[in-house]
N, C-alpha and C positions, 0 to 999 in steps of 0.2 A: 304760842305764836312765834313764828320764825322772825328773827330780827333782821334788819337790813345788813348788818355786819356779817351775820351768819350766812345769809343768802349770798352775799358777794364773795365770801370765803369759799363757799361750796362751788360757786361758778368758776373761780380761779383754779380750784383744784381739778375740775373735770373739763376745763376748756381746752380745745385743740390749739387755739392761738389766743393772744390777748384780745379781750373784748368779745369773745365768743359767748353768746347767751342763747342761741337758738338751736345748737346741735342737740340731737336726741340724748346724748350722754349727759349734758348739762341739765336738760329738762327733767330727765329721770332722777338725777341727783337732787334737784331742788324739790321735786314732788315728793321724793322719799323723806326729805327733811320735814316737809309740811305734814306728811302722814304720821311721822313719829311724834310731832308736836300735838296734833289733833288726837292721837291715840292716848297720849298722856292726859289730855283734857277729859276725854271720855271715861277714863278710869275713875276720876273723881266726880264726874257728872254723868251718871249712867242713864238718866232719862232725857238727855239733850238730843232729841231725835233729829232736829234740823242739822246739827253738826254731824250726826251719824250718817245722814244722807250725803252730806258734802264729802265725808271721808270715803264713802263707797264710790262716789264719782271720781275722786282723785285716784283711788286704787284702779278703777277701770281705765282711766287715762294713762296711768303708768304702765298698765298691762298692754295697752295698745301701742305705746311707744316702744316697749321692750320687744313686742312682736315685730314691729317695723325694723328695729335695729338688728334683730336676729336674722331677718330676711335679707337686709342690705349688707351688714358687716358683722359676720359671726365672731371675729376676733375682738371687736369693740364690745360686742354683747357679752362675751365671756369675761372680759376685764371689768366691765361695769358691775356685773353680777358678783364677782369676787370682791371688788372694792366696797360695795355696799352691803355685802353679805345677805343677799336677797334669797337665794336658793342654795340648796346643798348639792 
């Protein structure tokens, strides 16, 4: 589970300005942290299917946000991909 401190630290790292919580970069970063946390949970609880469905929904949401960011701001898309090490 992502802690409040971890989430706020991630938001500060990817925010465009102080207090920025809604930009696509911040949303992708927070969702990525949640995905990492849930993936760790699923490694030890392989038959937790409800969590697996939630993970797939988060992955789809992140994919849609990245597609939007790629369409709107290619430079920001490239930087967020490199910082989060999502694609090669």
